[in-house]
N, C-alpha and C positions, 0 to 999 in steps of 0.2 A: 845686535846688546847684547854680546856676550860676556857674562859678568855682572859687574852691580852697575845697576842702571833703576838709579832713582834722583825724583827733583829735574833739575836743568836737563840730566842727562837721556830721561823719561820723554820732558818736552819737547827733546828736539827728536825721538826717533820713532812717540806712538804714531805725530801725525801722519805717518811715512805710508805709502799706499800700499809698499810689501813689508813688514816687519817682521825681520826672523828672531827669532830666541835660540838657547841651546842650554845643554845641560847643565853650563855656567852662569845663567841669566840668574840674578838676585833682583824684583823688583820690587820695589817700596815707599812709602808715601808718606817717610816718619817725621811729618811737619810740625805734627802739634806736641811733637813730644820736645819742643825747642822754642813752646813759643808763640811758630809761623802759622800757614796755613799750604797745604796743598798749592802751587802756583804753575807755570809755565801750560796750562792747558789744562792742568786732571781735573779741575771740577767738566770738563765738557766728557774725556773721555769714561770717568770718574761714573759717570748720570750715566752715564750708557750701560755700561752693565747691567746683563742678568738680576731682575728684585732688586736688593740694595744692597747687594755686596761692594759698589762705589763708595759706600757710607763708611763698611766696617775697614773696609783698605783705608781711608780717609780718615775719620779719630780712630783710629789704631795702630796706623803704620806698619800692619802684619805683611808678611814676605810672602811673594809670588816666582815659583820658580819657572825654568820656562813651558814645562810641561800645561803649567798649571794657568799660565797665559794666555798658551796654543786654545787652552778649552776654554775660557771666558771671552774669548776675541781681542786681547790685547795684543795678538799676536798674530800671523798669518802665517808663519810657517817656521818648524821644530826640526831642527837639526842637530846633532851631536858636534862637536865643538873641532873635534878633528876634520869635520868635510869643511870647513868654512874656505879651506885653502884654497878648495878645490871651486866651491860656491863663483869666488872674488874671480878665479881664474875665466872662468865658466862667462861671465857676469862681461868679464871684459872683450872677451875676443867676439861682442854680441854686437853688431853692426848698423843695430834697430834700436829706437827705444820703444817699440812696439810694446805695453801693456801684455799681450797675452804672453810674447817670448817671453818676458823677463819673469812672468809664471812658469810657464816649461821650467822652463833652466833652476827655477828655486824646487819646485816640484820635483825636480830628477834628484835631489838627494834630498829631499827632506824625511820625518819618518814619523808615524804614526805612532801616540803613547797617550798613556790615562794617567790621570791622577794618580794619587798611592790613597789608600784609606784611612791616612791624616790630614789630607788636604780641605781648605775650608770648603772647597766648590762640596764635597761629600753634605756641609752641612748648611745647605743655601736655604732650609726652611726655614732651622731655626734661629739662621741672621736674619732669614726676613723676619718673623716673629719678634727680634729684639729690638733692630734697628731702623726697623717699619713708621719708631712714634715718630713726634712731631719734636718733639725737645731734646736733649743732651739727657737730662736729669730722666726724663721717662724708657731713655734707656739703658742707662746704666740698671735702673732698676730692674728693667724687664731682663737685662740677661742677669741680673745679681740672683732672682728667679729661678733661671736654665742655667745658670752653671751651679746652682745650690744641687739642682733636683737631679742634674746629668751627669756633673762630678766630673764633668767633661777638659781635659787640662786644654785644651785650645778658646773655652771661652772664659776658664778662671784666667789665663794666659790674658787674651782680649778685655776683661774685667780691670786684668792690674796697669793695665797698659793706660785703658783711659782713666785710673787713679793718677798716672804721674803725669798724665798731659795737662799741658795750661789750661785750666775753666773758657776762658775768652777762647781760645784757637779752638777749642771743642765746638762751642755754639758758630764761633765762625766756620768754620770748616764746615760744617750739618748745613749753615744756609748757602756758604759756596756750592756744595756739589746739590742741594733744591731749587737751587737759582741755574744751576747753569743744566741742568734737565731742559729746562726751555728756551734756551738760547743756543745762540751760533758759536763755534769757537773762535773766533773773532771777536763776541760778546764778551764771551767768556774770560778771553784773553785782556782786553779793556777790565776789566771789574777787578782782573786777580789783580792787576799790575796797580789800579788803585788800593788796594787792601793790602798791597805786598809797602805804598810808602808809607800806609798810616802806624801798618807794626814799627817798620824804622822811625819812625817819627815819636816816636813816645808819647806823643801827642794823647794817645785815649790809657796805653798801659805801657809799660816797658819788658812786659815775658820775654818778647823778640832777643831782643839782648843779655837780658837775665838767662836765657833757656843754654843761648850760646855759650855763657861762661860757666854754667855750668857744667852741662855737656860735652862742650868741643873745646874750649879754653883749659881750667881748670878742675875739673872732670872730678866734681863732689858729688854729681847728681845728684845734690840736692838740689831740685830749684825753688828761688821765693817766687811764688806767684802771683799774679797781681793783676783782678783777685785773688785769692786763693782757694775758691771751690764753686760751686756752678751754680748755685742759687746765690750769692753776690755779684754774676754777672747778670749788668738789666738790658734790656731790648736794647734800649736806646745807646748803650756801648754797643753792641752787635752793630747795630742800624748805622751807626758811625764808621765802621772798620768798612764801610763800603762805599763810603762817599769822600770826594775829592781835598784836602788841604785845607782846600781854599776856594776861589772864585778863579783864584791868579795862577790854581796849578793846572798844567796840561796834559790832557788823559792823556794813551797811548794810542799814537800813531802807529798802523798798519799802513803798508802797504798793498795796498787790496788789489789794486789791478794790475800788478807784477808776478802776481802769483794764482795758482790753483786753488781751489778753497777747498778746508777741510771736514768731510762731512760726516 
């Protein structure tokens, strides 16, 4: 994962047995900013991060660098990007698929580094205090209190991102992470597929198309979310986000027997 690793890129990479990051890695799940939700297995791996870090990343879309990914468990090896050519050459020469041999080769080029003081990983207690709550409204309220009391730039930035995100997406993403904590990887993929179909169908809201318009196409960065605030997002709307469009709509079918399980 050398460079920007978001959305589908993260979905392809993170289920791997070996996950190499570098000094150029930028990881994020910014989907709530475009009226969508973290998908491609994100509700599985984010929900298994320490404390409530997964909720924080899913709702705010905040970025992690390679060192932070290594520290929180999203990556297995950290190496300067200048060594990637050496790593690739070493792996090409291996004549075995023995995981221990691959591990030894990667370790040879890996280094140990620690997150700097500005990292969110040094604020886990505060993140847990704010993002442990059951509802998005409570999370925002708790974050407002902590940001005002500490004048912490990271918390202020997180609060701003929550207020810029689509309200329906925040509630759907929160439920997705909480559900994912008790589901298998395959179950998360099937559920996220349902959520994605719902988001694109516009039957509940047109937030996804509006978010793409405002942030990616016209770039006026002034999305008109519907509903416009958390208080107007009903539980029925959130629950509908997790259902099939109709009884005839097929669920995602995975080739379970032909691949190894991601646990």
